[in-house]
C-alpha positions as CSV (number, residue, x, y, z in Angstrom):
1,M,21.1,-6.0,-2.6
2,P,18.2,-7.2,-0.6
3,P,17.7,-11.1,-0.4
4,V,15.8,-12.9,-3.3
5,I,12.9,-14.7,-0.9
6,S,10.8,-15.9,-3.8
7,A,10.0,-15.2,-7.7
8,R,7.5,-12.7,-6.6
9,T,6.7,-9.3,-8.7
10,L,4.9,-6.5,-6.4
11,A,1.9,-4.7,-7.4
12,Q,3.4,-1.2,-8.0
13,S,6.2,-3.0,-10.2
14,L,3.8,-4.3,-13.1
15,S,4.7,-1.8,-15.7
16,A,7.9,-2.9,-15.9
17,H,6.9,-6.4,-16.8
18,M,4.5,-5.8,-19.5
19,G,3.4,-8.9,-21.6
20,E,5.6,-11.2,-19.2
21,T,3.7,-13.7,-17.1
22,I,4.3,-13.2,-13.5
23,S,3.4,-14.2,-9.7
24,L,2.0,-11.8,-7.4
25,Q,1.5,-12.5,-3.4
26,G,-1.1,-10.4,-1.2
27,W,-3.9,-9.8,0.4
28,V,-7.8,-10.4,-1.1
29,H,-8.3,-6.2,-0.8
30,H,-11.6,-6.3,-2.9
31,T,-13.8,-7.9,-5.6
32,R,-16.2,-7.2,-7.8
33,H,-18.6,-9.4,-9.3
34,L,-20.1,-8.9,-13.2
35,S,-22.4,-10.9,-15.0
36,A,-19.3,-12.2,-17.5
37,V,-16.2,-11.3,-15.6
38,D,-14.6,-10.7,-12.0
39,F,-12.3,-8.3,-11.0
40,L,-9.3,-8.8,-8.0
41,L,-7.9,-6.3,-6.1
42,L,-4.9,-7.5,-4.8
43,R,-2.8,-5.5,-1.9
44,D,0.5,-6.3,-0.8
45,R,3.1,-3.7,0.6
46,S,3.9,-1.7,-2.5
47,G,-0.2,-0.7,-3.0
48,V,-3.0,-2.3,-5.0
49,C,-3.2,-3.6,-8.4
50,Q,-6.2,-5.2,-10.4
51,I,-6.5,-8.9,-11.8
52,V,-9.3,-9.7,-14.5
53,V,-10.8,-13.3,-13.8
54,E,-12.8,-14.5,-16.6
55,L,-12.6,-18.3,-16.6
56,P,-15.6,-19.9,-14.6
57,E,-13.3,-22.2,-12.4
58,Q,-11.5,-19.3,-11.3
59,R,-14.2,-17.1,-10.6
60,S,-15.9,-20.0,-8.5
61,L,-12.6,-20.1,-6.7
62,L,-12.4,-16.5,-5.8
63,A,-16.2,-16.2,-5.0
64,T,-15.4,-18.4,-2.2
65,L,-12.2,-16.2,-0.5
66,P,-13.0,-13.5,1.8
67,H,-11.4,-10.0,2.3
68,E,-8.3,-10.4,3.7
69,S,-7.6,-13.9,2.4
70,V,-3.7,-14.3,1.4
71,V,-3.4,-15.7,-2.3
72,T,-0.7,-15.8,-4.6
73,V,-1.8,-15.3,-8.5
74,T,0.1,-16.1,-11.5
75,G,-0.9,-14.1,-14.5
76,N,-0.2,-12.0,-17.7
77,V,0.7,-8.4,-17.3
78,V,-1.6,-6.4,-19.9
79,A,-1.9,-2.4,-20.7
80,N,-5.0,-0.8,-19.7
81,R,-5.4,2.8,-18.8
82,Q,-8.4,2.4,-16.7
83,A,-6.4,0.1,-14.5
84,P,-5.0,1.5,-11.2
85,G,-1.4,2.6,-12.7
86,G,-2.5,1.7,-16.4
87,V,-1.8,-2.0,-16.1
88,E,-3.5,-5.4,-15.2
89,V,-3.6,-9.0,-15.0
90,H,-5.3,-11.4,-17.3
91,A,-5.3,-15.0,-17.1
92,P,-4.8,-15.6,-13.6
93,V,-4.2,-18.7,-11.9
94,I,-5.2,-18.0,-7.8
95,A,-3.6,-20.1,-5.3
96,P,-5.1,-19.7,-1.6
97,M,-2.2,-19.4,0.8
98,V,-4.2,-18.4,4.1
99,V,-8.5,-18.0,4.2
100,P,-9.1,-16.0,7.2
101,A,-11.2,-17.7,9.8
102,S,-13.5,-14.5,10.0
103,D,-14.5,-11.6,8.1
104,P,-12.8,-8.2,8.7
105,P,-14.9,-6.3,11.0
106,F,-15.3,-3.3,8.7
107,E,-14.6,-2.5,4.8
108,L,-10.9,-2.0,4.2
109,Y,-11.6,-1.5,0.7
110,R,-13.2,2.0,1.3
111,P,-11.5,5.1,0.5
112,A,-11.7,6.3,4.0
113,L,-12.2,4.1,7.0
114,D,-15.3,5.6,8.2
115,V,-15.7,3.9,11.6
116,H,-15.8,5.3,15.2
117,L,-12.7,5.7,16.6
118,P,-13.1,3.2,19.4
119,T,-13.8,0.5,17.0
120,R,-10.6,1.5,15.3
121,L,-8.4,1.1,18.0
122,D,-10.0,-2.1,19.4
123,H,-9.4,-3.9,15.9
124,A,-6.0,-2.1,15.6
125,A,-4.8,-5.5,14.1
126,V,-6.6,-5.0,11.5
127,S,-7.6,-1.4,10.9
128,L,-3.8,-0.8,10.6
129,R,-4.1,-2.6,7.3
130,H,-6.1,0.4,5.7
131,P,-4.5,2.4,3.0
132,Q,-4.5,5.3,5.1
133,A,-3.1,3.9,8.1
134,I,-0.1,2.6,5.8
135,A,0.4,5.6,4.1
136,A,0.3,7.5,7.8
137,Q,3.2,5.2,9.0
138,R,5.2,5.1,6.1
139,L,5.1,9.2,6.3
140,T,6.2,8.8,9.8
141,A,8.7,6.5,9.0
142,A,10.0,8.8,6.1
143,A,9.6,11.9,8.7
144,M,12.2,9.8,11.3
145,R,14.7,9.1,7.9
146,G,14.5,13.0,7.0
147,F,15.3,13.8,10.8
148,R,18.3,11.8,11.3
149,E,19.8,12.6,7.6
150,T,19.6,16.0,8.2
151,L,20.9,16.2,11.7
152,D,23.5,13.4,10.8
153,S,24.4,15.8,8.1
154,Y,25.2,18.3,10.4
155,G,27.3,16.6,12.7
156,F,25.3,15.5,15.3
157,T,25.4,11.9,17.0
158,E,22.5,9.8,17.6
159,I,22.2,8.6,21.4
160,Q,19.6,6.4,23.2
161,T,19.1,7.4,27.0
162,P,17.5,5.6,30.1
163,K,13.6,5.6,30.2
164,L,13.5,4.6,33.7
165,L,15.1,7.8,36.0
166,E,15.1,8.4,39.4
167,T,13.7,11.8,39.5
168,A,11.4,13.7,36.8
169,P,13.3,16.1,34.7
170,E,10.4,18.1,34.0
171,G,9.0,18.2,37.5
172,G,5.1,18.4,38.2
173,A,3.3,15.4,38.8
174,N,2.5,14.3,35.5
175,V,5.0,11.4,35.4
176,F,4.3,7.5,35.8
177,R,5.8,6.4,38.9
178,V,7.1,2.5,38.6
179,D,8.4,0.4,41.4
180,Y,11.9,-0.1,40.9
181,F,13.2,-3.0,43.0
182,G,11.3,-1.9,46.0
183,R,11.7,2.1,45.3
184,D,10.4,4.7,43.0
185,A,11.2,5.6,39.5
186,F,9.6,7.1,36.7
187,L,9.3,6.9,33.4
188,A,11.0,9.6,31.3
189,Q,8.9,12.5,30.3
190,S,12.0,13.5,27.9
191,P,15.7,12.7,27.6
192,Q,16.2,16.6,28.4
193,L,18.8,16.1,31.2
194,Y,20.5,13.2,29.5
195,K,21.0,15.0,26.3
196,Q,22.5,18.1,27.7
197,I,24.9,16.2,29.7
198,M,26.2,14.3,26.2
199,V,26.5,17.9,24.9
200,G,29.4,17.9,26.8
201,A,30.9,15.1,25.4
202,L,29.7,15.1,21.9
203,E,28.1,19.0,21.2
204,R,25.4,17.9,19.1
205,V,23.3,15.0,19.8
206,Y,19.5,13.5,18.9
207,E,17.4,10.8,20.0
208,V,14.8,9.2,18.5
209,A,12.4,7.2,21.5
210,P,9.2,7.3,23.1
211,A,8.3,9.6,26.0
212,F,5.8,9.2,28.5
213,R,3.3,11.8,29.9
214,A,0.6,11.0,32.6
215,E,-1.5,13.8,32.0
216,P,-5.0,13.4,32.5
217,H,-6.2,15.1,29.5
218,D,-8.8,13.4,27.2
219,T,-8.2,15.1,23.7
220,S,-7.5,14.8,20.7
221,R,-3.9,15.8,21.0
222,H,-2.6,14.5,24.3
223,V,-1.9,10.5,24.8
224,S,0.3,8.9,27.3
225,Q,3.2,7.6,25.0
226,Y,4.3,9.6,22.1
227,L,7.1,9.3,19.7
228,S,9.6,12.5,20.7
229,L,12.4,13.6,18.4
230,D,14.7,15.3,20.4
231,A,17.9,17.4,19.6
232,E,20.5,19.3,21.6
233,L,23.6,21.3,20.3
234,G,26.4,23.5,21.7
235,F,28.1,26.7,21.1
236,I,25.0,28.5,20.0
237,A,24.6,32.3,20.8
238,D,20.7,31.7,21.7
239,H,17.4,30.2,20.6
240,Q,17.6,31.4,17.4
241,D,20.5,29.6,16.2
242,V,18.0,26.5,17.9
243,M,15.4,27.7,15.8
244,A,17.4,28.0,12.5
245,V,18.4,23.9,12.8
246,L,15.1,23.3,13.5
247,R,13.7,24.8,10.6
248,D,16.1,22.8,8.3
249,V,15.2,19.7,10.4
250,I,11.7,20.1,9.4
251,A,12.6,21.1,5.8
252,G,14.5,17.8,5.7
253,M,11.6,15.6,7.1
254,I,9.2,17.0,4.5
255,A,11.5,16.4,1.4
256,A,12.0,12.5,2.6
257,M,8.2,12.6,3.0
258,H,7.7,13.9,-0.6
259,M,9.0,10.1,-1.6
260,V,6.3,8.5,-0.1
261,D,2.9,7.6,-2.1
262,A,0.3,9.3,0.1
263,P,-2.6,10.0,-2.2
264,G,-4.8,13.0,-1.0
265,V,-1.7,14.3,1.2
266,V,-0.8,17.6,0.5
267,L,3.0,18.4,2.2
268,P,3.2,21.8,3.3
269,E,6.0,24.0,1.9
270,V,8.4,24.8,4.4
271,P,9.7,28.7,3.7
272,A,13.4,29.6,3.8
273,V,12.6,31.8,7.2
274,I,9.6,30.4,9.5
275,P,7.5,33.7,10.6
276,Q,7.9,33.9,14.3
277,I,6.0,35.9,16.9
278,H,7.1,37.1,20.3
279,F,4.6,35.5,23.0
280,R,3.8,38.7,24.5
281,D,2.7,40.2,21.0
282,A,0.9,36.8,20.2
283,L,-1.3,37.4,23.1
284,V,-2.5,40.8,21.3
285,L,-3.2,39.4,18.5
286,V,-4.8,36.5,19.3
287,G,-6.8,38.5,21.9
288,A,-6.2,36.8,25.3
289,P,-5.5,38.6,28.4
290,E,-2.1,39.8,29.1
291,D,-1.2,37.5,32.3
292,E,-2.1,34.4,30.6
293,S,1.0,31.7,30.9
294,D,0.5,29.9,28.0
295,L,-1.4,29.4,24.7
296,A,-4.7,27.9,24.6
297,P,-5.5,25.7,21.5
298,E,-8.0,28.4,20.1
299,H,-5.2,30.7,20.4
300,E,-2.9,28.4,18.6
301,R,-5.1,28.0,15.6
302,A,-5.8,31.4,15.4
303,L,-2.0,32.0,15.1
304,G,-2.0,29.3,12.1
305,E,-4.4,31.5,10.4
306,W,-2.2,34.4,10.9
307,A,0.9,33.1,9.6
308,L,-1.1,31.6,6.5
309,Q,-2.4,34.9,5.7
310,E,0.2,36.9,6.5
311,H,3.6,35.1,5.6
312,G,1.7,32.3,3.2
313,S,3.4,29.9,6.0
314,A,1.6,26.8,7.5
315,W,4.6,26.8,10.3
316,C,5.2,29.7,12.9
317,F,7.3,30.0,15.9
318,V,6.0,31.3,18.7
319,T,9.1,32.5,21.2
320,G,9.9,34.1,24.1
321,Y,7.2,32.2,26.6
322,P,7.1,33.9,30.3
323,M,10.1,32.3,32.3
324,K,7.1,30.6,34.9
325,K,6.2,28.4,32.6
326,R,8.9,27.1,31.4
327,P,11.2,24.4,33.3
328,F,14.1,25.3,35.6
329,Y,16.7,24.8,32.8
330,T,15.4,27.4,30.6
331,H,17.5,30.3,29.9
332,P,15.7,33.7,30.4
333,Q,15.7,36.7,28.0
334,P,18.6,38.7,28.7
335,S,16.8,42.0,28.2
336,D,13.6,41.0,30.7
337,P,14.1,37.9,32.4
338,T,10.4,37.8,33.1
339,W,10.7,36.4,29.3
340,S,12.5,33.2,28.4
341,N,14.8,32.1,25.5
342,S,12.2,29.3,24.6
343,F,9.6,28.9,21.6
344,D,7.1,26.6,20.4
345,L,6.9,25.6,16.5
346,L,3.1,25.6,15.3
347,C,2.2,23.3,12.6
348,M,-0.9,24.3,10.7
349,G,-2.1,25.8,14.2
350,L,-0.9,23.2,16.5
351,E,2.2,22.7,18.7
352,I,4.2,20.2,17.5
353,T,7.6,21.5,19.0
354,T,8.9,22.8,22.2
355,G,12.5,24.1,22.4
356,G,15.0,27.0,23.6
357,Q,18.2,28.0,25.3
358,R,18.9,26.3,28.3
359,L,21.0,27.8,31.4
360,H,24.7,26.6,30.9
361,R,26.4,28.2,34.1
362,Y,26.7,26.1,37.1
363,E,26.0,28.9,39.2
364,D,22.9,29.9,37.5
365,Y,21.5,26.1,38.1
366,L,22.2,26.2,41.6
367,A,20.3,29.6,42.3
368,A,17.1,28.4,39.6
369,I,16.6,25.0,41.7
370,T,16.8,27.2,44.8
371,A,14.4,29.8,43.4
372,R,11.8,26.8,42.7
373,E,12.5,25.5,46.0
374,M,13.7,22.2,44.3
375,D,16.1,19.5,46.0
376,P,19.1,19.5,44.1
377,A,20.2,16.1,45.4
378,P,18.4,13.8,42.6
379,F,20.3,16.2,39.9
380,A,23.8,15.5,41.2
381,G,24.7,13.8,38.1
382,Y,23.4,16.2,35.8
383,L,24.7,18.9,37.6
384,E,28.2,17.8,37.8
385,A,28.2,18.3,33.8
386,F,27.9,22.2,34.4
387,R,30.3,22.0,37.2
388,T,33.0,20.9,34.9
389,G,32.1,23.1,32.2
390,M,29.5,23.5,29.3
391,P,29.3,25.8,26.7
392,P,26.1,27.6,25.6
393,H,23.6,25.1,24.2
394,G,19.8,24.7,23.5
395,G,17.6,21.9,21.7
396,F,14.0,20.7,20.7
397,A,12.0,17.9,20.6
398,I,9.4,17.2,18.0
399,G,6.0,15.9,18.8
400,L,6.2,13.3,15.2
401,E,2.3,12.1,15.8
402,R,0.9,15.5,16.2
403,M,3.2,16.6,13.1
404,I,1.9,13.8,11.0
405,K,-1.8,14.4,12.4
406,Q,-1.8,17.6,11.1
407,I,-0.1,17.0,7.5
408,V,-2.6,14.3,6.9
409,G,-5.8,16.0,8.0
410,A,-6.6,13.6,10.8
411,S,-9.1,14.9,13.4
412,N,-7.5,12.7,16.5
413,V,-3.8,11.9,17.2
414,R,-4.4,8.5,18.0
415,E,-5.6,8.1,13.9
416,V,-1.9,8.1,13.2
417,M,-0.3,5.8,15.9
418,L,0.0,2.3,15.8
419,F,-1.1,1.4,19.2
420,P,-1.8,4.7,21.3
421,R,-1.9,4.5,25.1
422,D,-4.1,7.2,27.1
423,M,-6.1,7.3,30.1
424,H,-8.3,4.5,28.7
425,R,-6.3,2.3,26.8
426,L,-3.6,-0.3,27.3
427,A,-4.8,-2.9,24.5
428,P,-4.3,-4.1,21.9
């Protein structure tokens, strides 16, 4: 049982106290002043409730309280079908706890936070109080819970890996270089190398942690720090086994999100089998040149429409990306090594997950590193795992904020993040 801090009733619990005198604590979300009565909407962590203020002295007090004042309200719970939740509080006694030094920079009681995104992010300490932002964060928390619970039930072990690395596992230039006691280190683009190593110890592992990518993209889908939900599992046949686990993980995340009160949000159903299309066929379907090595955003949107129209699914796997596009540890397609045993998962036309089968033989890693003209020395600790025996394995990484963006219908991934970091923003 949680500790009892005070004799306090939450807004969403009022119906369980019909006819009783209760005490509420929260923020002045909004007030409406009529000729004979005032209405106070009080917000706490559970939601918003309505308080009817009739006594002259209480109405006078309420008139002095700006939005976001922190108050205690004692009153009687009365049924009213027109009130939020079908109940409201009458005969209140309002006791201010904290009166703000200034009004909030925008009106939090509006159904939508209709302000420019930079303004919203500049004032994140206030904008994150808006019910839509609160719902997005609760959906995010529920999704993480569903991710963990599903993988726990499948015999996975949660791990935590370093975020300061000697080398960049994904390669390329999009890494953050930091000074590490006089020598170079890099912020982790992913836990990829470490979670593969841990397959050799635990067979099935996952991690929930930030990832860092110094991508010079100022788009609605790119940020410099994001929350990555990673999993890796051993003893697979190929990438199709990984996709089957991912399907169940997504279903578990959506099931957990159903427990969140998020008005206006329609959670997409996860079919028993998510439709899939090979990258080669996807290019034909979207009318892209056959030598393209990746899908453009408009191609992903077109594939999302195809999945919905042809399969009734908000979800779609794209498999077999060109090997030249995938990292060195990717397993090639056995029938044609031009292609890979890898995949992306699209959610409503946006890529939210990348994964696939990995190489697992030591000699294959040496060949792959040599073919890409990479120096094997920085990977010595990683390669030791394969030199001493690793099973066929694979995994995936979910970009959680992208998934939440699609589900709530946000236009920019920054809208569903707490304090986003991108090319231009390091505060608040």
